[in-house]
TIVEX-406160 format. One record per residue: x, y, z of N, C-alpha, C, CB in turn; residue in one letter. Coordinates in steps of 0.1 Angstrom, whole numbers, plus 5000, padded with zeros to 4 digits. Atoms other than C-alpha are relative to their C-alpha. Glycine has a CB too. Layout:
% residues N
XYZXYZXYZXYZA ...
END
This chain:
% residues 336
498849934998670730841078499750155001501049974988M 500349864998670531201092500850084990500350045014P 499349915009671431471068499850145004499549984985T 500249864996672131841074499550074988501350055005N 500649915011670832131053500950004988499750145006L 499149995012673932161031499949874992501450035005H 500150135008673731791022498749994992500149885010A 501250005008670131821012500050104988498850045009L 499849905011670932130991500949934989500650135005I 499150065010673731940974499349884992501349945007R 500750115007671631630966499050064990499249915010Y 501049945010668931850950500850064988499150105007R 499349935010671532050931500749904990501150095006T 499450105008673331740918498949944991500749885008I 501250055008669931600907499750104989498849985009D 500449905010669131930889501050004988499950145006D 498950005010672531920871499949884991501350015007C 500050125009672331560859498849984992500249885009L 501250005008668831610846500250084987498850055007R 499749925011670331860822501049934991500650155004K 499250095008671631630795500750074988499249884994T 499449935011672831900771501550035003499250134997N 498649984997676231910788500549895010500250145007R 499350104992678731700807500350065014501249934993K 499849954986679231730845501149935007498749995008W 498950054992682531680862499850035014501450064995T 500249984986682931670899500250155003500949915009W 499749854998684332030897498750084997501250054992E 501349935004681132140878498949985011499549954987D 501050024990678931980904500350075013499949855003L 499549934988680932130932499750154999501449985003S 500349865003680632480917498550035001500650044987S 501549985000676832440912499549995014499349904991A 500450014986676432330948500350125008500649875006C 499649884993678432620961499150124997501550034997A 500849895004676332860941498649995006499850004985H 501450024994673032710954500150025015499549854997R 499949974986674232710990500150145003501349925006I 499949864998675133070987498650074998501050074990Y 501349955002671633140974499149985012499349944987E 500850034989670032971003500550055013499949855002Y 499449974987672433051031500850135001500949895005E 499249885000674433351020501449985004499450105008G 498750044995677633161029500849944988500049915012T 499150075010680633051007500449875005501250094997D 499650134996681032681009500249914988498949935009A 499750085012682732500980500349865004501350064993L 499850154996682332120985501349954993498849924996P 498850065005685531920981499649884991500949955011S 500250115008685931630957499549885008501349954992R 500450114991685631390986498550015004500850005013R 501449984996682231550996499149964989499850155004T 500950045011680831520961500049854997500550084987I 500050155002681931160958499249935011501549955001M 500850064989680331090992498550024997500450075013Y 501449985004677131250980499549914989499850154996D 500450095011677031050948499849865005501050014988I 500050144994677730730967498649985007501149985010K 501250024992674730790990498850024992500050105012H 501149995009672430900962499849874993500250124990M 500150135007673230570945499549895009501349964994R 500150124990672930350977498649965003500750045012S 501350034996669230370983499750045015499749854999G 500249964986669730491019499250135002501450025007E 500849884999668030821011498649984995500750114991L 501350035005664930650998499949984985499150115004G 499950025015666030620961501349954997499650134993Y 498750055006668730460940500350084987500049854998E 499749925011670030730917500949934990500650145004A 499250075010671330570884501150094994499149954988P 498949915004674430790883501249914994500550095012I 498950075006677130660859501250104998499649934987T 498849925002680730780854500649964987501049975012Y 499450025013682330830820501550035002499450104989D 498649984998686030770824500750084989500749865001R 499449935011686830920790500150155003499249984987A 500049864997685931270801499850045014499050084991D 500149984986685631230838498750075004501150095005G 501349934997681931330838499049905005499450064987S 501150084994678731200855498750034993499950035015Y 501349985007675231150841499049905006500149994985R 501150104996671930980848499949904989498750075002Y 500250115010671730640830498650004995500349875006N 501449995003667930700830499750154999499149935010D 500249855002667231050815498750055006500050034985P 501349964994663731050831500150005015498949914995D 499950014986665030990866500250145007501249915004F 499849884992664831260893499749965015499150114996S 500250034986665131230931498750075005501250055009I 501349944997662031460932498849914999499850134992Q 501050105001660031160923499949925013500249914988Q 500050074988661031010956500450095012501149884999F 499649904990661031290982500149935014498950115001P 500050074988660331051011499649854998499250065011L 500550145001659930671016498849995009501149905004N 501350024993656830521031500150025015499549864997R 499849994986658230501066500250155004501349935004E 499949864997659130871065498750075001500950074989D 501349945000655630971056499249965012499249974987V 500750054988654230751084500550085012500249855002F 499549924989656530931108499550145001501650004999E 500649865001655331271096498550005005500150054986L 501450014996651731151100499849995015499349894993Q 500050024985652431041136500350135007501049895004Y 499649874994654131371144498850104999501250064994A 501149915002651131561129498949975009499649994985L 501050044991648731361150500250055014499849855000S 499749944987650531481181499850155000501549975004I 500149865001650631841169498550045000500750054988L 501449975001646931831162499350015014499249904992K 500550014987646331761199500550125009500349875007N 499549894992648232071210499150124996501550034997M 500949905003645132291206500450135007498549975003K 499749874994645732661212501350064994500349985015G 498949955008648932681192499650034986501249905001F 500449975014648932801156499649874993501250074993K 500650125007647032561133501149934992498950044991D 499150095007648832281116499749984985500249875007T 500550035014647232321082501250014990499050114996S 498850005009650632411066500749874999501050115005G 499350135000652132081077499149904993500349965015I 500950105006649031891066500150014985498550035004E 499949995015649332041031501349944995500050154996N 498750065004653031941029499949854999501150045010I 500250155000652131581039499149954989499549955014I 500950045012649331571013500850004987498850104999T 499250005012651731670986501049885000500850134999K 499150115000654231410997499349874997500749995014L 500750125002651631140997499749974986498750005008E 500250025014651031190960501249944993499750144993H 498850055006654631080954500449875007501150105001N 499750124993654630780978498849925001500650035014V 501250094999652330480975499849955014500249884990T 500250044986650830421009498949895000499550125008L 501050114999648830111019498850055006500649885009S 501249964994645230131029500050015015498949924995E 500050014986646130051064500450135007501049895005A 499649874995647630401068498950085004500950074990S 501249924997644130541070499349965013499050004989D 500650054988643230331100500750075013500249855001R 499549934988643530511134500749905009498950075007Q 499250094991646330351155500250065014501349984993I 499849934987646730611183498850095002501350084999I 501149914996643930781202500450085012498749915003H 499649914990644531081223498850045009500750134994F 501149964991642531181253499950154999500349955015D 500149865003641431521242499750085013499050034989H 500349924989641431801267498750084997501150105003S 501249925001638131981273500250145005498849935007L 499749874994639832281288500350114989501249985009N 499849915011639332501257500350155005498850004991E 499749874996639232831277501450035003499150035012P 498649994997642732771289500949994987500449905010G 499250035012644132641256500150124990499549884993Q 500149895009643132961237501150105003498750075000R 498949914997645933151255501449954997499950045015W 498750065001648732911247500950074990499949864996L 499249955011649933061214500550145004499250014987D 499549864996650033431226500950005011498850085002S 499150014989651633341259501349954997499349925012L 498750065005654233131242500950114994499849894990Y 499349895007655233441221500450105011499150074990D 499649904989655233671252501149955008498750035009H 498950064992657433431271501350014992499749865004I 498850005008659833401242500650144998499749954986K 499549865002660033781237500250075013499050084992E 499849944987660233851275499250135002501550035002K 500949894998657234081276499449995014498849994989H 500749994987655834201309498550014997500550135008V 501450005003652034141310499250055012499649864997L 501049974990649034271329498949904997499550154999K 501150105002646533991334498850035009500649865003I 501250004992643033981346499649865003498850084993T 500150144995642433671367498849985009501349955007Y 501250034992639233521381500249865006498850004991Q 499850134993640033251407498649945004500850015012P 501250064996637333001417499450055013500249855000F 500449974986637233121453499750155002501149965009Y 500349864999636633491446498850044990501250094998L 501149965009633533661432500450104990498950065009D 499549895009635533941416501449964994500050135006Q 498650025006638533921392500950105006499950004985A 499049904996641734091401501150014989500749975014Y 498949985010644734231381501449975006500050154995H 498750024996648334131383501050044989500249855004R 498949975009651534251366501049895001500750145002T 499250124999653733951358501150004989499249884998I 499050045010656933841340499849854997501550045005S 500350145003655933511323501249924997499049994989P 498850085002658433231324499849864993500649965014Y 500150145004656932891316498549964999500749915010L 501350065001653832711304500149855004499550014985L 499950144994653132381322498649944999500550015015K 501250085000650432121316500049905011499849934986E 500250104990649131911344498549965001500550055014Y 501450054999646031691345499050074991499550015015D 500949945010644631831313499750155002498749924998K 500249864998644932191325501450074997499550045014R 498849935002647532451315500250115010500050064986W 499649904989649332681340501150084995500349935013F 498949915003651532981336500850035013499450144994L 499149974989654533001359500750134997501149885001I 499549865003655633361363500450075013498850084994C 499649924988657033631386498950105002501450074998W 501149914997654233831403500750135005499049945010D 499449884996655434191404499450065012500050104988H 500749944988652834281430500349935013498550004998D 499750084988653534001454501549975002499249875000R 498650025000657233981446500449855003500650085011E 499750144998657333601443499549924987499449945012D 500550095011656833311419498649955002501049884998L 501450044999653233221411499749914988499150125001R 500650075012651232991389498650044999500249855001N 501349965003648033091372499449904990499950144995F 500750095009645532851356499550084988498949925007A 500349935012645032951320498550014998500749944988L 501450005002641332871321499350115008499449875002D 500649904992640833141347500550144996500449985015R 499649875006642533411326498950074992501249984991L 501049925007640133681314500650094989499150085009L 499349905010642533931297501549995002499550145002E 498550004999646233941289500450124991500649874994V 499649875007647734281279501550025003499250125005E 498549964999651434371272500150145006500749984987K 499849874994652634661293501550034999499550015015V 498649955000655834871293500550005014500150144994L 499350024987657834751323501249924999499049945011A 498850085001661134591331499749865003501150065010R 500250154998661034211327500949965011500449934987F 499350054989662034041359500649864997499150005013R 499450135002664533761353499949925013501450024995E 499950094989664533461375500949894997498549945003S 499050105003667733271371499949875008501450065002P 500150124991666833041400498949914995499750045014E 501150085005663832911380500549904990498950084994L 499750115009665032591365498849905001501449925005D 501250085000661932391355500349865005499449994986P 499750134995663632061362500150005015501349954994N 499850004985664432171398498750055006501150105004L 501349944994661132371403499049895002499550104990Y 501050104999659032061397500649875005499449974986F 499350134995661531801411499349955012501450035002K 500550054987660031791446498550015002500750085010N 501549994998656331831439499349914990499650154999I 500950065009653531661422499050114995499249875005I 500949895004651531901400500850134998498950025009G 499549875003652232271398500150095013499250084990V 500049914988651732411434501349975008498849975008T 498850014992655032481451499850085013501350054992L 500149934988654432561488501350075004499649915012P 498849924997656732841500500749955013499650155001K 499250024989659532781524499849865007499850115011K 500150134995659032411527501049914993498549944998Q 499050105006661432121521499349874998501349995009T 500650135003660731771508500149925013500849934989P 500050094989659731511533499749864994498950045011V 500350145005659331131530498549985003500949905007E 501450044999655731041523499949854997499150094991V 500150145002655030671528498549965000500849925010T 501450045001651830501519499949854996499250084990F 500350145003650430141517498949994990499749925013R 501050025011648630031485499749855000500650044987V 500550134999646529721485499649944986498849995009F 500550075012645729461458500750034988498650024999G 499449975014646329511421500550144998499049964990D 499549865001646729881426501550025003499250105009D 498650004997650129811441500849964988500349905012A 499350035013651229641409500050114990499449874994K 500149895009649929931390501050115003498650065000Y 499149894996652030181410501549964998499850045014L 498650055003655129961405500450044986500149855003V 499849985014654830011368499850154996499249924991T 500249855003653630381369500150085013498550014994K 499749934988655230561398499350145001501550025002P 500749874998653530871413501150114999499350015013L 498949905000656931051414501349934997500150075014H 498750065004660531001402500749945012500850114994A 499250054988661730941438499349885006500050115011S 500750114994659230661444500949875001498849974992Q 499350124998660630341458499249905009501450025007M 500750104992659330011473500749995014499949874993V 499450014987659930001511499849865006499450115009I 500350134994658229681521498849944992499650015015K 501150065007655829431505499649875006500349994985E 500550124995653629141513499149944988499150015013S 500850065010651228921493498850094996499549865004D 501349925002648329171497500350154999499149975011S 499749865001650029511499501550034998499550075013W 498649955002653129721491500150135006500450004985V 499849874994654530011511501050084990500649995014D 499249925008655930291489500450135007499250044987F 499549874994657930601497500450104989501249975010G 499649895009658430931479500550125007498850044990I 499449884994660431241487499450124993501550004999Q 500749895006658131541480499650105010498749954992V 500649904991656731861494498549984999500450154995I 501450025001653131791503499350124995499449975014P 500849895006650632001483498649954997500750064988N 501450045003647031991471500049894990499350124994Y 500050115011647931781440500449875006500950044989E 499650124994649631521461498849945008501250025010L 501250054993646531491483499049944991499450115009E 501050045010644231461453500449874994499850114989S 499650125007646331191437499949885010501550014996V 500150114990646530981469498649965004500850045013L 501450034997642831021477499349934989499350135004L 500750065011641930911442500049855001500750044987S 500050154999642830551452499049955010501449965005F 501050044991640130551478500449915011498949944993G 499750094989640130261503501249914996498849925004D 498950095004642930091484501450065003500049984985R 498749944996645630331498499850065014500450114990L 500049944987646530431533501350075002500049885011E 498849924997648930711542500649965013499750164999V 499350044988651430601568500750125007501049894997L 499349884994653530921573500350094989501349955008K 499949944987654131201579498750005008500650144999P 501250014992651731211608499050124997500450015015S 500849885003650531561598499149974987500950124997S 500850035012649431431563499049895003500949964989L 500950114996647931121579498850065007500749895008R 501049944993645931341602499050084991500550095011K 500849935009644731561574499149914992500950084990K 500850095008643531261554498949945009500949884995F 501050054991641731131585498850105001500649975014S 501149894999639831461588499250014987500750135003E 500749995013639031471551499149884998501050014988R 500850125001637731111552498850005009500949875003I 501149994991635631181582498950094994500450065014S 500949915007634031481563499349924989500750124995L 500650075011633431251533499049905005501149934992L 500950104994631830981555498750075005500749935012K 501249934995629531241570499150044989500450135008N 500849965011628331351536499249894995501050054988R 500850115004627131001529499149945010501049894995Y 500950054990625230951561498750075000500750015014Q 
END
């Protein structure tokens, strides 16, 4: 059952009150204590109603929160107490399933190298595990991630994330593969994008006056500069990447239908793992399937299609088919 912050504060406050056995606690007393604690945490006045306190006690008793609080009601004086004076919900901070969920989330965070370390979360989970009995099977690795080897790019993630959030203008030093010397660019950073185990920065290039992407592993220096941040309201990530595979968006081009024939078991593979959201089956036989996608042809599209080797044939557009024919001829010549 999802709980909001105020509910969590109330549960802890009711628990603290009922552990104090030197006095009796009416619902009004519990409500007042909760209001005081909420004000300490939030700085807001929020006096829980009788219905809210009754609702909280009901759920603390139910077991839905991971414990069954032994709260009893004394009709004589209208007060509440713990039937077991040694009970506390702090003995049951999370149930076993909750801790497993946290461990799974942590395993994902650990693979986001380049962001701030996750040692704080690891310490919290370690403390929780002392209060929850876990089976030995929890130590067995169940999920394995394909770690990226692109460490030079990942080291920029954390700082660039902060620069994007704060809308800082940056001066970057960039060394592309095709040039011997690095060059400088002034940019307004917009978005971090991962593709094929590499990270890219989508930004506005102040010098070229257009949207660009820079591979993080080719960044040499990043420096904040005093300049006006250039907003780009037209940059909607869902739209920007809608018509392409990868990160390269060719300028002034519109999507075209790319059709290709896939042979054998690879056709079944592509049915279950489409290359693009627009992919559809056009025609099929016992030995091949024709697929169609609506995309703007770019370098990443060519790389993905060529990765299937002789098990894929591009049918159209003719310009892409011709380019593939030329690249395959060059490849053939290299092996002769």
